[in-house]
Structure formats: structure tokens, C-alpha cells
N, C-alpha and C positions, 0 to 999 in steps of 0.2 A: 134588645139585640136579634132574640129570636123573632119579633114580630118584624124587625126591618127584614131579616131574611126571608121570610115566609113572605113578605111585601114585594119583594125584588124576584123572588122564585120562579121561573115560566111558567105559563100554565101548561094544561097538557095539551090544548091542540097547538102550541107553540113549539113543545116537545116533537108530538107526532110530525108537524112540518121539518124540523131542523132534522130528524132520523130520515126523513125521504129527502131531501137534498145529500145529506151524507151519503146513500145507498147510490143515488144516481151519479155521485161526482165519484164511487168506486167505480162502478161498472163501466161509465167513459176511462178511467183511467187503465181499466183491464183491457178494454177493446185498443185504446193504443198502444198497449204494449204488446199485443198480439199481433196488430199489425206490423207493429215494428219488429217483432222476432219473424215474421214471414219475409219483409221486405229485405231483410238482410240474409237471405237465401239466395237473391238474387244479385246477379253483379251490376253494375252500373248502368251500362247500355241498357238491359233489360227495361230496370227502372225507369229509364227517360222515355219510352214509348207512350202514348196516350192511352191505349187501349186495352195493356196487357191485363191479364186476369191474375188474382195474386199467387193463385199455385201451379204447379206443373207437375207433368208426371213423374216419377221417378227414372233414373237414368237407368237403362238397359245396359247388363251386364254379359257379356259374352266372349268366347274366343276370337280374336279377330282373325279372318283369312287374309289380310291383305287390305291395300289401299283403291278404290275405284275412282279415277279421274275421266270427267266424261266433258265433251265438246257438244253443246246444243245450238245448233243452227235453225235458219229459216226466221219467221218472224216471230212476235212475242207469243200468241198462243202454242206455235208449232214448239216453242222452247219451253213453256210450260208445261205442257201436257208430256213432253218428253222427259222432264225432272222429274214429273210425278212417278211415273215409269221408273224410273232409275233407282229412286228412292224405295220402292220396291224391290229391286234386282238386288239391292245391295243388303235389304235385311232379308232377301232368301238367303244370298251367299255369305250374309255373316262378315259383311264388309264396311271398311269404313270409308263414306263417300264423302269426297271433296267437292265442296261448291262448284258449280259446272262454269266452265269457260264460255262466253258467249260468241260464237262465231258470226260477226256481221258479215254479208258477202255487199255484193253489189247492190242487189234490191234492197237490202236493210242495212242503210250508210250508217249504222249509228253506234258509237263507240260506248253505250251503257254497258255499267255490268250487272250482275244479279243483282247487287247490293244498292245499284241505283234505283231497282224497279220494285223488288221485294226486300221486306223487311226480316232479314237473314236471321236476327236476333230470336225473334219470335219462330220461326222456322227451325232452328237450331232445338233451341229449347222446347219446343211443343212437342217434337217430334223423339225427344231422346229417351221414350219408353221404346222407342220402335228400332230406331238405326241411330249410330253414331256419325255425325257430320262435322266436319271440320271443315273452317274458311279457306286451310291451305295445310298442305303436307307440313308434317312435324319436321323440325330441323334437320335428324338424322335421313330421313326420307328424302330430302331437297337436297342435301349434299350428294347421294346416291346418283341424283337426275343432272348433277352438276358434272358427271361422268360419262353417263349412258343413256342415251334415249329410255322413255317407260317403253314397255311393251305394248303396240296398240293394235287392235281390232275393229272390227264393224260388224257388229252382230247383226246376224240374217233378223231380215222384218219378222215381224209379228212371231217370235219365238215361242215356244213352250218353256216351262221350268225346266223340264229335262235335258232342253240343249244348254242353258245355263249350267246347269250342274255337270252335263259331261263334257262340254267344248269349251267353257268359259271357266267355270272354278279351278280345272287345273293349271290353266297359265297363270290366274294368282295365285296360286300357292305356290308355284314353282319362282314366279318375277318378284311378289310382293307386290308390286305395283302394277297395276293394269290401266290402260286408257281406252276409253269409248271412242272412236273418231265420228261415229253416226250414233245419234240415240232417237231420231223421231219413227215413232212405229215398230220398235223392237219389241214389243212385248206383247203376247196373243191376247185377242179381244176376249176369248174366251176359255174355259177348260182351266181356270185359275180358282184354289181354294178361295172360300168366300171370304175369308180373313186378309188375303191377300186384294182383293176387287175391293173390300171396305178400306184398306190400307190407303189405295190409289183415290179414292172418293176425299179420306181426311188429309192427304197430302194437298192435293188440286183445288178442294173447296173450302178446308178450314186452315191449314199452315201455309198457304201460301198466301199471305197478306201483302198487299202494297204498301209501299214507304207512307210515312206520315204524310208528306208533302202531296203525293199523288192520290191517297185515300181524301183528304180533305178536299182536294181540288175539284175530282169526279163527284164527292159530295154535293159541291157547289153548285156544279153542273147541275145535277138532277133537283136540287131543291128550285132553283131559278125555272128549270122546264116545268116541272109539276106546280110553279105557280101559274103557269098559263093553263092549266086543265092537265088531260090525259093526255099522252103522247107516246107516238111510236118511235122504234129506232128501225131504220132504213139501213141495212148493211149492203151497201150498191158495190160490187165487184166488179167495176168496169176500169181497173187502171192499166197502163200499158203493159205491164208485163205479164198481166193476167191472160190478157187478149194473145199478147204475142205467142207465150207457150201454149195456150190453148189450142191455138190454130182458127180463134172465132174471129169471124170477119163480117157478120152481118150489120147490114148499114153503113158499110165501110167504103170511103171511095178505092180506086184501084191504088192511086199514090199512099193512102193510107194503110191498106192490108200490104201494098210492099214495104214501107217501114218496119211493119211489125214482122213481116216475113225474116227481112234484113238482120233484125235485132233478135230473133231466134236461131237461125244461123248464125251468126256471130259467135256462138259458145257451143264450147265442144261438146261433143254427141248428140248433136240436134242437127248438123249439117245435112244428114241424108234420113231424115225423118219427116218428108212431107207430110202436111194434115190436111183434110178437106174439111174445111168448117162449115159447109152447107150442112154433111153428114151427122158431124160431130153435133152442130144446133139440135138436129131431130131428131138425135136419140138423147137428148139431154144434158151435152157434156157442156154445155157453155152457159154461162151467167146470163141473165136476162139482160137486153141491152136497155138503157133509160126510157126509150119509146116502149120498149114491151112491159118494161114495169109500170109505168104511169096505166096503161091499160089493165093491167093485173089489177093494181090496187082500185079502180075506177070499177072492174067487174064484182071485186069481193065487196063494194060498198062501201068502203073508207070514204069519209065525208070530206071534202075539199078542204076545209077549213081546221082540219086536224092539224096538229102541230106533228111535223113529221122530223126527226133528227138525223142527218147524214153522217152515218160511220164511215167510212171510204178514205183511201188513199185520194192522191191526184186523179179527178177523172179523165180519162183519156179524151181529148179534143171536146173539154168542156163546155165552151163557149157553143157550140152548134148541137152537142147531142142532149143537153141538159134540157132545151125548152120547153118540150111535151112535158117532161115532167116538172118542172117549176110552173109553168102555164095552169097542169093540174091540179097544182096544190100550192098554192102561193107560200105558205107556212112552211115551206122545206129549210130548213136552216143548218149551218154548221156552226163547227164550234167558234168562230171567230164573230157569231151573231149572239151567241151567249156570254161570254167571256171578253172583257177589254183587252186588247194587243199585250199591257205590261203583263197579265194576270197570265197569257199564254206563253210568254217571252221564253221563260223556264225549259219550256217541251219541245218549242218550234223544231229544232235541229234532234229532238231525238225520237225519233220513228215509233220505238217500242214503247217509248213512254207517252207519247200521243194515242197509241193503242189502249195502252191501259186505261187512259181517260174513257175511251169509247166503251171499252167494256164493262166500267162501273154503269154508264149510262147504259148501256143496252143490257146490263144485267136488271136493273132497275125501272126500266120502261115498262110500259102496261102492254104493249105487243111488242115482238122482234120480228122482224121480216128479213132474213137472207135472202139474197137473189142467186146465191151459189151456192149451198149447204155442203158441196165437198170442201170447202174452205176450212181452215183450222179454228176462225173466230164464230165460225156460224158452230163449228160441233161444239166447242166449247162454250159459247154462251146456252146454246140449245140444252145442254147437258146439264148446266149449271142451273137453269131456268127450272128445268126439272126436278132437282137436287132441294130446292125451294120452296115447293109445292105445286110444280106442273105449271109455271106463268107461261100465259099465251104467247106461243112462237107458230107463229104462220111457216110452212117451209113449200114454199112454191114447186109443184109437180114441172119440171121447167118442159119435161118430154111432152104432156100435154097440152102446156100451156102456148107453146109455141105453134103446134098445130091447131089448135082453136085459134090464134090469133091471125094464123095465115088465110082460115077460113073467114073468120070476120071480116079482115082485109080485103079480100075478095068478092066477098058478099054475099059468100054460102050460107053465112049465120046472121042473123038479124042482133042487134047490140042486148035484146032481152035473151033471147037465147044464149046468147055467148056468155053474158053476166049469169044467168043461170045454171049453166055448166061448169063455168069455174066456180063458183059457191059449192057445187054437188061435188066437185072433186078436191075441195079442199075443208069438206067437215071433218075428215078424220085426221088431218095434217096440221093439229094444232099446237102438237106437243103434250099431248095428254098420254096418261098409262098406255105402254103397248110391248109385247114382247120385244127383245132385242134379237134382230135378225142375222143366222149364224149361217155361214158359207164356207166350210172347212175345205173347200178346194180351192177357193180362192177368196182368202181373206181380207184382201184390198179391196173386196166391193160388197164386205159386210157390213151390218151396223158397227160403226166405231163406240169402243168402249163410252168413252167421255161424251159422246152426244144422246147416250141412255143408258145411265151406271145402274143398271135395274136391280143388280144385287145390292145397293145400298137405298132402294128406294121402298117406299109402302109397298105391300104385296096387293096383287089385284085379280080380279076374277076372267078369267079367259074368257073370250065372247062366243056366244054358244052358235052353233053352226045348225 
């Protein structure tokens, strides 16, 4: 009996092997238990998303001074940047922020809600250590609004924190619910505490993620474009409404200029505002035309075989005005050249969602070039690319460019002279580190915070003079 037991007993190396696998099994069970405990802390909607981390910051506890409702107007990026500011305002006022209502006017005829574009579950949860955000008012407050309208106001542009403390907070504490009817450019670019500036960045660059459908489609765009090699995104601001309300008529016929003027005068507030398109162009207040853009790209040395993705709305008089640009750059493509019609169909009648796709493609491009950097997309993408490591963004000096283009066209400058001057003028306009310019007397003319969020970027050495 004893001999049999000894004969069947495991050998030393077998015992070591068994112990090893027992330890491995125990570790796996422990990891699964830890993951299960973490997942239980998240609601079902949070678990459903495909890119969530497993942990979120603890919820901030504070005395609620009231509820802040907001209406974000304009295009996607105007709404995005306005909402980022309103989170900071709510944080400063100790207010509970209600997800924004998107005001979609005649130019952005899109019924998309904030939840159709952004992942609101992630937004709410990821910012819960800073501000309390709700999808809608609690039941008691909703019943109040059935009896009376909320107290509404339009904050002054580029307002300081003292304005919100002295002029806004008393109304919120008195009425309980406060609604902002305009939210764009309602917070100062400069003079804010660094922690609030960094919160603006955290909201805009980290918390505001697009929905899974938009994100996945945008990534597919990027992957297909990168298969062709490096690509440039050209944000060509040559849409009818842009030309109409800027008064820019370079290269247009008298009939076209009249059509744009009629469109502008048909809206309240513009009937008695004549605009001198020639002078505005000379001062750099007009977007580059497609013809001017072609010359600028060629002068900068952009190879004609480069893949250029066109991020833009409907180009005004496209068939005539795009000839020079497409001839100079035959690999100029739009959304319809990258994805098939069935893949684009869910987005076609939603301009904000289409703009979100352009945003993703522009953010990931090798070079981003806006022809009108005063627009919200140009500012938003420029700042985001700085935040991601100062990716190359060429910001055309329109005032100088149109002057050089006119001299080249009249024969005053040869092509080599023209090209050399264009390259020289843009050496320091590539989205590299630089100090944000301040103008306390005219904040609308100073550098916008979101185009250069320097408080959120690595420090840099000031140039020696």
C-alpha cells in the first residue's frame, strides 16, 4: 500500500506546476472581481459606451445657488465653445447647469440636440468633481416653469468674473432659475484664474466627446485619407451667408453681388449697414476666394499631388469659382469622395453633425489651413491642435496675401518674388507656441482664448529682441 501511494504521488516539478496555475487562477478571479465592483459604480448608460475609462472623479458637493439654463446659438463650434464657457460660469456661481438647448436658425437648419452630437453621459460624469450638470430641470422646477417663464438675460460679451458675481448671481439667487439667451463670447479671454482657464480646456478638449457614431465615422474618414499618405485639410469659407454678411464681393458679377446684398438686407439689423467689400478685403476682413487660395497654396510650395480634404459648406457658385483650385490641385476631395452615399446618409440633413465629422478630420490632419481664421471652426481647431502638441496649422495673413496677389496679377511681382514673400510672411504662422495677444479696450480684436489656450500649454521661452 505504501509503495503504491509513493508511486502515484506527484513529482516535485508537478507540484510546482499545480501551485503556479492555482496562483494564476486566483489572480484572474481577483481582477474580475475588482472590475465588477468598479463597473457597479457606473450606470447602465455609462457602461454602454465603447471608450469609457473605468473610474471617474468623485462628485463635488456644494451649496446650490440655483439652476442655469442656456441657449447656444450659431454653428457647431460656436455652440461648443460657448458651452465650455458656460460650464466655467456655472462652476464659479455654484450653479447646477442644465444641458443646453441648441438654437438652430435659418443658416444652421438642423434639429440635432446636444445628445445627438456629444456623449452627454461621459460629459456629465467626467466633470462631476467640478460642476453639477443635469439633462433637464428636476420635477419641482419644471412645475414652476409651467406657471411662469424663467428669468432671462443676455450676459455682456467678454464678461469678467466680477460681472457674473455682481450682476448675475443676485438674479439667480432671487429667482432660483436663470436662463441665458445668448452664450457665445460671454466670458473674458484673459484675467481669469488659471484653474478656471484650465477648466475651459478640460471641458472643450476632454469632456466634450462626440457620440460613438460620429466618432467612429470620423475615424474611418481619417484612416481612409491616411492610406493615401499625408493629407491637408482646407477650411474654405466661401459659403453664401459668409459672403453676404461680410460684404465680400471679390470676383463676383454685379448680379451675384446684388443677390448677396439682398440676402443681407432681408435680415433685421442689416438694412442700413452698407459694406465696402473692396476696403474690407484690403484690410484682411474677407475670406480668401478659391482663386486666391490656389495661388496662396502654390506660393507656399504645396505639391499639386497632395491630398487636400475640403472642409466647407456649400461653396457659392461652385461650378465657376472652384475651377482654378481644382485644376491646381486635382486631389482636392470632399466627404462624398471618401465615404459612400449610404455611410453619409445618416448625417446629410444634419449640418452640425457633418461639421463634427469635418472637425475630427481637421484635427487629425497633417496640416490644417483655414482661409478665414476669424471663424469659429478655424479658432476651435487651431487651439485644439495646439493642445495636442502644436500640430501644423497655417494661418494665412489675408491682408498681406491679397496685396501680394494683386501685385502679382498686375505684373509688379514675378512668380519667384511672390512665392518668396508669401513663404517669408508665413514662417511664424504655423501654430507654434506664442503669447496670446491681449487688447483690454477691444477684447473682440484680441486673440481668442480657444485659438491659443496658453494657460493649458507647456511654458515656452519668450523670443529675444
